[in-house]
N, C-alpha and C positions, 0 to 999 in steps of 0.2 A: 420266605419264606426260611427262615434260619437253622444250623445244628446245628450242636453243638458237638463234637466230635472227641473223641478222646487213643492213642492208640497206645496198649502195652503202661496204663495206667500214668499217661502222660497226654496234654492236650491238645490236638491237635490242631490242623484248620479249618475252617467254619464251611459248611454244606450251603450254600447258598443258592435256592429253586425260586426259580420266577417268571408271573405268565411275560411282565413288560418285554415286547421286540430290541428293541433301542437302546437298555442293557447296555450300562457299559462291562463289556467283553467279558470283562478279567471278576465277572459277580458271576455270568453264565454259563452251571457248569450239563451242559442239556451229557450229555454224559452219562454223572449220577443221574441230575432226575427223567429218565427215563415220559411218564407220565405227570399229569398235571389235566385235572378232571374236574370241572364248574360245575352241579346244574341246580336250575331252583324252579322246588313246584311251587304250584298255588293246588292245596290237598282239599276246600271248600269248594274250591269250581268256581268263585268274586269278580276272577283275570289279574288278583294279588297276588303277587308271590309272596308267600310262608316262612320257605322252609331251604336252606342255601342248600346243599351238599357237594361238599369236597372231595376228590381220591388224588392220592400220589403216592406214584413207585415210587421210589432211589436207590436204583441201582446200584450194583460195583459200589459196595462196602461193609463187604463182610471182614477186611480187614480193621475196618473203622468200629465203637462202642461211639452209641450217637445215642447223651446221656443231658440234650438238653433240649426243647422245639423253641421257635419263637416267632410268633405265628403274625402279618402284619395285612390284613383284608382292606379293602378300600370299598367301598360303598357311595351308587351315584345314588345323594337324597335328594326327592321330591317330594315339594310340597305345592298342591295346585293350589287348593280348594284354604279363602280365607288370606291367603298369608302366601304369597307364593315364593322359596325360597330353594333355589339348584344346588347343591355343594355335596364334596367327597370331600369322607372323609373315613377314617380311621382307625377301623375293627381289632385291637391291640392284644394277643393274646402267650403271655409269656409263661415255661413249668418249666422245671431242669427235675430231671426221677432218678431216685434213689438208685439204680441197676439200668444198666445199657437192654434196650428197651430194642423188640423186637421190632411188634406192630403196637398202632395209635387206635380208638375210639374212640372220637371228641366231641361233646354232648358238652352245649352252651345257647346262652339266649340273646340276639342284641339288641341296645337298650340305649338308646341317645339322647341325649345328657344340657341340654340348654341352660350358662350358668346364666343366664339373665333373660327380660320377653324378649321371645325376637321382629324384630322390626322391620315393619308390614306400610312404607313406604313408598317405597321403590325397588323393582320387584331384581331380584340380587343375588350376583351366581362366584360363592363363594372358593374357596379353597381351589385346584386343580390339580392333574396329577403331570403339570411336570413338574408341584412343588414335590415330589414327592422322591423323585424322576431325581432334581436337583441332590440335594438329600444327598445320596448313594454316590450319584457324582464325584458328587465334593471330597468322600472322606474315604481314606483308603487299611482303615485301619473297621472293625468288626463292631468293638464295643462302640465306638466314638456314631457310628451309626446306627446303632438298633438307640444310642443315647440321645441323636440328634432327630432321629423319629415323632417319638416316645418324646419331649420338648416342646416339636416343639407342632406337633397333633392336638396333642393335651393345652397347654396356655389357648387355642378356639374356643371363641362362647358355642360351642357348639360340638361338638365330639360324640365319638359312639362309646362305650360301654361294655363286652365282651363280659355277663357276670353268671352268675351259677352253673358253674364249668362239669363234666364227673365226664374220666378216664378207662379208656380201659383200658390192660395195657397186657401186652406182650413179653415175656426175655425174651432176650436177642435166642437167653442156650437155648428155646421152644422151639423156635423155628430151622430152615434148613439152611445150607450156611450161605446155596445162594440163594435162598427166595429173598428177594429184592424185603425193602420196609418199606413195608405196607403204613398209608399217615390216613385217612378217614375222619373227615367233618363236620357235625350235623350244628344249624346253624337257624333255632329258630327265631322271626320274626313277628314281635309282641306287638300285641297295641299300644302304639304311640300317645299321649296325653300333654300339649306344648300350649307354655305362654307364651302370648305376640302382644304386642301394644298395630291394638285396631285403630283406624283410621277414621274420619270424623261420619263420614258415611256411610261405616261396619257400622257409626259407637248410634246411635242416628237410625237407622236397624231393626235395632233393638230396646232401645232406647224407649220408644213413640208408644211402645204400648205401656209399659208402665206407668209412658207418664198421664196416654190415652187413658185406661183405668181410675188414678186418682186422680186426674179429673172431672168423672162418673161421680164420681165418693163425692167429691164436690160443688160439685151441681147441685145433687138433689139436697144432700143437707143443707144448703145455703140457698135452695128453692124454699121451703114447712121451716126453716129456719124465718121465712122471709112470709111465708105466707100463715106459721104464728103470729108472726110484733102487729100484723098489722088486722089480721078478723079482729086480738084479743084487745084492740083497741090500743096499745105498750107506747104505740109511738103515732103523734097528732098527724096527721095528712087535715088537707085540703082541697078535692076531687076538683076540678076548669075542666066542666068543658069545652070543645075541640072551638064551640063560638061565639063564645062569650074571650077568649086569649085578644 
């Protein structure tokens, strides 16, 4: 997460909080990001996570005015049935506030966006965290980091969007001076539909049912027509017993 800060109406250095242990030290401000907690919840107990809860405490920021947040969440997406696919994608959420914030509660939904039908010819592993780390390590300016991350991940054929976002905000003046900046995020995993290119055996698995039903109808109609033609002697026929052949 990147926090835009301001001191006495002048823009100051951004605060960057991350859970990556091997990130460049100049970006890891552990003295300010005192707590980062992420928990996934299975609400209906079906063995699949339905929601993500994130809690962040940013301390020692009383002299800063936090006016913007840029949230980057990396998700490991896996498709097990029909089309096997494993990829990591980045959910990006950016918002600039009209006044300095003290507490922020964020509610949003995670949606995956597939630009083209997924190819299922082979097992694929797309993207990885090293791409994310290399982008951060290669840039020294906060603006360039954000721009590079967004341009890199949105150009992929598969990416995610955080939609239907709602904010509940407390002004900085409403909290105690030494109280940490608290950011809570609840991200709902909505049910997704994917379009993929089927393999031959997958196509045959479902297509034979349709073809078989058409074949039954065709055989039934052809037998009725054949019976009508021969019983009413519309077609002249000669019956030859096997003994006379």
